[in-house]
N, C-alpha and C positions, 0 to 999 in steps of 0.2 A: 604322235603327230609329226609329220615330216613337212619341212618347209625348204624348198629348193632355192639356192641362190648361187651366183656365179662364184667360181673358184678364183678369187681375186689374184692370188699369187701367180697362178699359171698364166693368166691373161697378161699380167704386167711383165713377167719374165719373157713371154713370147713377144711382147711389144718392143723389147730391146732390139729385136732383129727385123722389125718392120721398116721398110724404106718409106720415104715421104710420098712416093708415087702410089703407095698401096693404102694410104690412110683411109680413103673413102670406100675402097673396094678391096678388101683383104684377099690376097692370093691364097690358094688352097694350102700352100706349104707353110703359111703362117699359123695354121691351126695345129699347133704342135702339142704332143703329149708330154706330160711331165717326165717320162722316162728318158727324154732327150738329154737330161742333165747328166745321166750316167756316162754318156759318150762325149759330152761337151762340158768340161770343167768350168769354162767361162760362164756358162748358164748357171751352174751350181753356185759359183762365187757371186753372181748377180742376186741370187736369192738371199744370201747372208748380207750382201751389201744393202739390199732394200731394208733388211731388219735393222741395220745400223742407222740408215737414213731416217727411219721412223722414230728414232730416239728423240729427234727434235720436236715431235708432237706428243712426247710421252714425259710429262712432268712427274715428280718434282725434280727440278734442277735450277741452276741460276738463271735460266731464261724466263722463269715464271715470275717476273717482276710484278705483273699486274694483279696477281692474286692478293697482294697486300691491300689493294683497294677495297677488298671485302672484309678488312680488319680495322682495328683502331689505329693502324700505322699510317694510312694514306687515304687521300681522295684524289679525284682527277678534275681538271677543268673541262674535260670532255664528258658532258652529261649523258652521252649515249653509250659510254663505255660499259660493256656487258658485265665485267667483273664488279664494277662499282654498283651497278643496278641490282646485282644479285643480293647485295647486303640488305635490301628492303623488299626483294621479291624473288627469292630463290625457289626454283621449281624443277621438278623432274622433267618437265617439258622443255625447259630452257636452262640448261646447266653448263655454263661456259667452262667449268672445271672438269667436265667429263673427258676421260681418255679411253672410253670403252671401245669405240670403233677402231681407233688408231692401233691400240694394243692388241686387239684380237686379230686384226689384219696382220700385224707383225708376227704373232704367234703362228698364224697359218704358214707364213714363209718358213719359220724356224722348224716347224714340225715336218714340212715337206722335205727339208734338207736332212733332218735327222733320220727320216725313213729311207732315204736314198744314199746317204753319205758313204756307207761302206761299199756301195756299188760304183761310185764315181771313179772314172779313170783319171785321177788327179794328175799323175805324171809318171814317167819312167825314170829310173828303175823302181822296183817294188819298195825299197826302203824310203824313197822320196814320196811315193804314193801314200805310204803309211804315215809319214810325217805330216803331209798336208791333210790327210784324213783326220789325224789326231787334232790338228790345229782347228779345223773347221767344225769338227764335232764338239770339241771343248767350248768353242765360241757359242755354238748353237745352244748347248745346255746352259751356259752362263746367261745368254740373252733370254732364254725361256724363263729362267728364274727371275731375271730383272723385270721383264714385262709383267709377269704374274705379280711380282712384288709391288710394282707401281699400281696395278689394278686394285690390289688388295688395299693399299693405302687410301685410294680414292673412292672405293665402292663397298668396302666392308661395312657391316652394320647389324643392328638387332632385328630379328624376325621372330615374332611370337616368343620373346624372352630368351632366344638363343643367339649367340654371336655367330653370324654367318660371314663367309668369305665371298668368293666369286666362283663362277664355273671354271674349273681347271680344264684347259685345253691341251691335251697330251698327244693328240693325233691330228693329222690333217683331215680336211673335209672336202667332199666333192658334191655333185648334184644329188647323189643318192643318200647323203648323210642325214641323220636325224639331229636337227639343230636344237631340239627342245631339251637343253641341258638344265638340270637342277643346280643350285649353288652348293658348293662344298662348304663344310664348316670352316670357321676361321682357323682352327688348329690343323685341319687337313691341308689347308692352303700353306700354312707355315711349314708343315712337315714336307710337303712336296717341293716347295721352294728350296729348303735346305737340302733335300735329296738331289735336286738338279745341280745345286752348287757343289756338292760333294762329287757328283759325277763329272762335272766340268774340271775339277781339280785333278782328276785322273789323267786328263789329256793335255792340259795346259802347263807350260813351264811357269815357275814362279814369276819370272820376268822375261819379256821378249827382248831379244838383242843377240848380237853375234857372240859366239863362244869360241874358245880355243879348241884344239883337237881333243884335249883331255876333258873338255866341258860337255861333250855329247853324252846325253843320258844313256845309261847302260842298256835300256830296253831296245835301243836301236843297234847295238853292237853285234847282235846275233845275225844281222843281215850281212852275209859274207861276200855278196856279189859286187860290193862297191868299196873302192879305196878312198872315196872322197866324202865320208860321212859328215865331216865338219862343214864342207861346202853345201851339202844338201840340207843339213840342219839349219844353216844360216839363211838359206833360201826360204825355208818353211817357217822359221821362228825368229829370224834375225832382225837387224836394225830397221829394215824397211817395213816391218810389221808393227813397229811401235805405235802406240796410240790406240790399238785395238785392245780388247779385253784379254788380260793374262791372269796368272794365278794370284798376283797380289791385289789386283782390282777386284776379282771375284771374292777374295777373302774380306776385303773392305765392305763389299755389299753384304756378305754374310753377317758381319758385325752390325751393320745397319738394320738388317732384318731382325736380329736378336734384340736390338735396342727398341725398335718399333713394337715388337711383340711383347716386351716387358714394360711398356708404357702403361700408365694408370688405366686407360680406357680398355686395354686388351689383355693385361697380364693374367687375369683370372680365367682366360679362355685359351691361352696360347701354349701353356706348358713350359714357358721360358721365364725364369725369375730375373730380378734385377742383378743378382750376383752373377748369373750365367752371362747376361748381357755385358756386364762390366768386364768379365774375364775375356769374352770374345774381343771386345774393344781394346783392352790392354794387350792381349796377345798380338793383335794386329799392329798397334802402335809401337810395339817392341822393334819393328823393322826399321824405325827411325830413331831408336833409342829413347822412346817415350818423350817426356817433357824436354829432354836435352836436344831433341831434334825439332822442336817447334821453331817455325820461322820467326825471327825477331821483327820482321816487317810484314807479317802475314795479314795484318788488319788492313793493309792498303794494297792487297794483291790486284785489285781491279783498276787502280789509278796510277800505279808506279810505271810511268812511261819508259823509263830507262830499262827496266827489267823487261817490259813487253817488247820493246824495239830490238833487244838483243836475244830474244827467245828463238831458239832454233826449232825447226819443224818437228823433230822427234824428241823434244825436250820439255820437261815440266818445270815450272817454277818450284821453289822449295815448299811453298804453301799448298800446291795443287797436287792431288793424287791422280786425278783423271780429268782430262779436258778434251774439248773439241779442237779443231784446227784454228789457225790464225787467219785473219783476213785484213787486207789493207783497203780502207774505205773511209769516207766521212760517215761515221757510224750512225745507225738509227738511235743509239743511246743518246748521243749529243742532240740529234735532231728532235727527239721526243722529250728530253728532260731539261735542256737549257731553257732559260727564260727568253721572252720575246726580244729583249734588248741584245741578246746574243744570237738572234735568228733561230731560236728554238721554239718548240710548241708548248713547253712547260706542262706536259700531261700528267706527271706524277708529282703530287704535292704532299710531302711528309706532314704528319699532323703534329700538333703541340703535344699530344699524348706520347708520341715517339721521342720528340725532342726532350721532354721532361724525363725520359728514361735514361738519358745520358748523364752520368754523374759529373761532379766537379773534378778538376784535375787532381784534387787530393783524395779522390775515391769515395767521398760521401755523397749519398743521394741528395738532390737539391732541396728536399723537404726536411733534411736533418739540420738542426741548428749549428752543427759543427762544420757544415759545408762551406759557408761563406757566400752562398748564392745571393745575388742582388737582383730582385725582380725588375728593377729599372735599368739593369745592365746584364740582361739574361744570357748574353753570348760571350761573356768574359770569363776566362778561367775554367773552361769546360774540358772534359775528356777529349783527347786528341782525335778520337774516332768521330766525334761530332763534326769537326771541321773537315774531315775526310769524306763524310757521307752526305752532309746537308749543305745546301745553298741557303744562306740566311741573310737578313737585312744587314747591309754594310760590308759584306764580304766581296772579294774580287776573285771569282772562280776560274777565270781563264787568263792566258797571256795575251789573248786577242784584244782585250780592252782593259784599261786601267780604271775605268769607271766602277764605282761601288754599286752593287745591286741595291735598288731602292724599291721596297715593296710597300712602303707606307701609303696611307690613303692620299697623301699629298704628292706622291710621286708623279713626275711628268712623263714617265715611261709606261708602256703596257705591262710592265712587270708587277704593277701595284695590285694589291688585294682587291678582289671583287670585280675585276674587268673580265671581258670575254676571253682574252688571251692570257690573263694573269693568273696568279696563284689564288687558291681559295683559302689557304691556311697561313700564308706569310712565308712559305718555304718552297724550295724546289729540290729535286734530287741531284746530288753530286756523284754518288756512288756509280761506278761503271763508266764514268766519263773521263776524258783526258783534258788537261788544261791547255794543251797545245793545239787543239782542234779549233779551227776558225770556220764557222758556218756561213760567213759572208759569201754570197754567191759570186762575188767578183774575185774571191780568193780561192775557195775550193780546196782547202788543205785536206790531205788524206794521210792517215796513220794506221798502224796495226792495232787490232783488237783481238781478244780471244774470249772464249766462254768456257767456264769450268763445269764439270759434272759432279765432282766430289772434292771438297777441301779438307785438309787435315784438321783445321780448326773445328769444323763440324764434328769430326770424330772425337776430338778432345772434349768438346762440350757434351757429346753423347756420353762419354765415359764419366765425366763429372756428375752428370745427372743420375746415372745408374749407381755409381760408387757412393754417392751421398745417401741414396735410399738403402743400399745393401750394407754399407759399412759405417755410415755416419760421415760427417764432414772431414774428419782427419784420419779415418781408417782407410786401409787399402787392401784388405784381404791378403793375397799373396802377390799383389801387382806392383809394389814398389813405390807407388805414389797415390795420393788421395784426391778427392774432389777439391779440397782446399788448395792443394799444390797446383792443380790445373788452373783454377780461377786466379790464383796469385800470379802465375806466369802470364796468363792472358792479359791481366790488368797491368802488370809491369811493362809489357811491351807497348801498351797504350799510354805509358808515361806515368802510371800511378805507382810510385816507388815506395814511399812511406804510407802503407795502406792500413791506417789505423781502423778504418771501418771494417775491413775484412777481418782483422785481428779481433775486433769486438764481437763478431758473430760466429767465429770459427768452431765453436762448440755447440752451436744451436742448429740442429738439423732443419727446422722449419725456416729459419732465416736464411740459411745457406741455400735451401731450395729456391727461395725467392730471388736470391742473388744470381744463382745459376741461370734461372729462367730469364732474368733481366739481361745478363751477359749474352745469352743466346739471342734475345731480341735485338740487341745492338749489333753484335758481330754478323748475324745472318739476315739482317733486315733486307728486304726486297730480293731475297734469294729463294722465294717460294716456300718458306718454312712456317711463317707466322700463322697463317690460316689453319694449317693442320696441327701445329703445336698446341694451339688453344684447345683443340678438340681432343687430341690424344691425352692431354692433361686433365680433361674433363673439368675445366674451370667453371666457376659459377656462371649461370646464364646471364647474370648482370654484367659480367666481364665481356662475354661475347657481344653484348648489346651496348657497350660503352660508347657514347657519342664521340664522333671524330671532332677534335677541337683545333682551333687555329689561333694565331696571334695577330690582333689588329693593332697596327702601329700608327700613331698620329704625331705629327710634328707641328707644334704651335708656339710661335714666338721663341723659336730656338729650343724649346723643351720637348723632349720625346717621351711619350707615354705608351705603355704596353697594356693591352687588354686581351685576356683570354676569352675566346668566343666559341660557341657551338657552331659547327659547320655542317655536319650530316648525322642523321640518326642511323641506327642499325636495328634490324627487326628479325632476329633469329629465334626460332622456336626450339623447344626442348628436343624434338626429334632431329634437329639439324646438327647435332653433334656428329652425325654420320651422313654422308652424301648419298644421293639417290642412285638407284639403277636407272638408266635411261627409260623414260616412259614408253617409248616406241618398242623397246625390247620386251618389256613386261606384257604389252599388248599382244605381241607376236607369239610368245612362248608361255604356255600354261604352267610349265614346271619352274619357271623363273620367278621367284618371289621377291617383291619389293621390300626395301627396308621399312620398318614400322614408321607410320606417320606420313609417308610421302604418297 
């Protein structure tokens, strides 16, 4: 069966050259053939540029805050929110988490470039043309791996007892193409992603940036027609190229692919073991000297305003491996997350479930008798990350107001629990916000913000998870540090110094697994991980359906009481461990099989 559709990439690239006067009646010269890119390198760069732009619509990354609304970590006061509603009505007809269209469009751009890359007249002389060709070809292979990887995470699943991946798109399409692709197996997808990563490494330097004359790779020294190899190399791979994918970024993605493939839901089908995944992660983290390179302030990467303000355009904070650019604005983060008394919309309400996951400052879980937790003073003496990530009753979250946030039922503000503009859980989200933003429309303060794509802390937690499974809590294989060592370092930087709780479980693999998962929940909350972590762990269905809880606070005659309440139900079925293929795609293509149950 053939099904013709427009070649999106060709149309969009051609659109770059359309003048405003031609919008309604395109001139003949605007109907351009894709071969034009071989003569116009700007057009070829536009193709790879579009592939980068589409990363914004391709999660998981730290933009995916709202997916936590479909977990036990958050609800919203916006009852129409599509992520929140999927928790009780997830459907292949209406799946807000789908990245199918975005990613396959990006793959079309990438395949077009790969097929024409060697023919593009990038620049003169020949050595510079080869350098640019290597750069863009390496990027294209890396991005193809990344987009396939994201698709696999979001759409892999069981079909008739077999773990299936997604249709691999390794060539461009036109109106004569047969779009009726069958799905590849999960292992075939992992193998192809790894193959593209290895291919990308042939072309990309380990790190983009200017080099000295002696730093030009040997493979370019054979071009004798140029005396300025250093200058040419720095044009193709130098400082101005930083922020794009290079060798060290694609190696980090490779480690993440191995980690995902070795997770409980997939390890029996991928051919990658926990030990192999741990080794990939350790080998990558060696570039920052392992635990010794961990950022001591990494847990507050998104709120450290001094660091953010001094961040240069081509610079990464110590915590961040790969990020998007910075912007100066009154951020949508503050507008969406601050409570009404601070002129915000308060859309993200962390749950009591998440709040209870934060240990006490002494490291003990709050349900442990040694913790010292007081249910009538629940916000005293908690892990420092709690204060960094959560707006709670009685705190002062910004410099714009000295008034304490009051979410009690007695509050005279719209921040109180149960109002249309207020919180449903007794909490608001502080993570990603700056305390020097003032949303008062008469003030209009603007400050820098930035978005990460990969944090080092995530890779450390990945390693801890795999190492615990492969070597036990204190074993390290040949990697120099253990799961225990990673968790100890992460908790120490959060202020847990005398960690008697960690010491009490360090020889218990099951208890260490629980602690690693809890640390991941805390550190990576609202970064687009929780929804998928619960599924790749194959947690019990009861856990997927744990009701979202809140804290109802009442003040009466000067006495404050705290009552945990149920806020929202969850209704996930057994087959919902895996997300659906979009229903409209299955209807169109007979070879495309839906995941079981959808």
